[in-house]
C-alpha positions in Angstrom: 0.0 0.0 0.0 2.9 2.4 0.7 4.3 1.7 -2.7 1.1 2.9 -4.4 1.2 6.1 -2.4 4.8 6.8 -3.2 4.2 6.2 -6.9 1.2 8.6 -6.8 3.3 11.3 -5.0 6.4 11.1 -7.2 4.9 12.7 -10.3 3.6 15.5 -8.2 7.0 16.1 -6.6 8.7 16.1 -10.0 6.1 18.5 -11.3 6.6 20.8 -8.3 10.3 20.7 -8.7 10.0 21.7 -12.4 8.0 24.7 -11.3 10.4 25.6 -8.5 13.6 25.5 -10.7 12.9 28.9 -12.4 12.4 30.5 -9.0 15.6 29.0 -7.6 17.5 30.3 -10.6 16.1 33.8 -10.1 17.1 33.7 -6.5 20.6 32.6 -7.4 21.0 35.4 -9.9 19.8 37.9 -7.3 22.3 36.7 -4.7 25.1 36.8 -7.3 24.2 40.4 -8.2 24.4 41.3 -4.5 27.6 39.3 -4.1 29.2 41.3 -6.9 29.0 44.5 -4.8 31.5 45.5 -2.2 30.9 45.4 1.5 33.0 47.4 4.0 32.7 46.6 7.6 33.3 48.8 10.6 34.6 47.1 13.7 37.0 48.1 16.5 36.8 51.7 15.2 38.5 50.8 11.9 37.2 50.0 8.4 37.7 46.3 7.4 40.0 47.4 4.6 42.1 50.5 3.7 41.1 50.6 0.0 38.6 49.1 -2.4 38.0 49.4 -6.1 34.6 49.7 -7.8 33.3 50.6 -11.2 31.3 53.8 -11.7 27.7 53.2 -10.8 28.5 50.3 -8.4 27.5 50.3 -4.8 29.5 49.9 -1.6 27.6 48.7 1.5 28.8 50.1 4.8 28.1 47.6 7.6 28.5 48.9 11.2 29.6 45.6 12.9 30.9 47.7 15.8 29.5 48.2 19.3 29.6 52.0 18.8 27.9 54.3 16.2 29.7 55.8 13.2 29.2 58.6 10.8 30.8 57.8 7.4 31.3 60.7 5.0 33.0 61.7 1.8 33.4 65.2 0.3 34.8 64.0 -3.0 33.3 65.9 -5.9 30.6 63.8 -7.6 30.7 61.2 -4.8 29.7 63.3 -1.7 27.7 61.5 1.0 27.1 61.7 4.7 25.5 58.5 6.2 24.7 60.4 9.4 24.4 58.6 12.7 24.9 54.9 11.8 24.0 52.8 14.9 25.5 49.3 15.6 24.0 46.7 13.2 23.1 49.3 10.5 23.9 48.6 6.9 23.9 51.5 4.4 24.5 51.3 0.6 26.2 54.1 -1.3 26.4 54.2 -5.1 29.5 55.9 -6.6 28.7 57.9 -9.8 31.9 59.6 -10.6 35.3 58.1 -11.5 38.3 59.0 -9.2 39.7 58.4 -5.8 37.2 58.9 -3.0 38.5 59.6 0.5 36.1 58.3 3.2 36.3 58.8 6.9 34.2 58.6 10.1 33.5 62.0 11.6 33.1 60.4 15.1 36.4 58.5 14.8 38.7 60.6 12.5 41.4 57.9 12.4 39.0 55.7 10.4 40.0 56.2 6.8 39.3 54.4 3.6 40.0 55.1 -0.1 37.6 54.0 -2.7 39.0 53.9 -6.3 36.1 54.4 -8.7 37.0 53.4 -12.3 35.1 54.0 -15.6 
């Protein structure tokens, strides 16, 4: 009796899998697109790296993994931004629209410095 039930269920499972595959592919592409971006962490009152390179139009996500707030800013022409008060656990994306070297710092912790190289 169990074999009859399994045989009846198998076609339904295969059919469901066929419908689920396009959704899984879409999810994988979405994750790949996010993975292509750059993430910069903030912990121990330092950035996770001293320099990163992105292409014009790409986004850098600033994650505050620290136990204290930060205020990440840049005054570079064409790439000015001020994240304001960024509490612990916050994650803020910034898109860079102009090619060049972008000096980034935390106004609360001025020793925190980062250079973002934006290429064409």
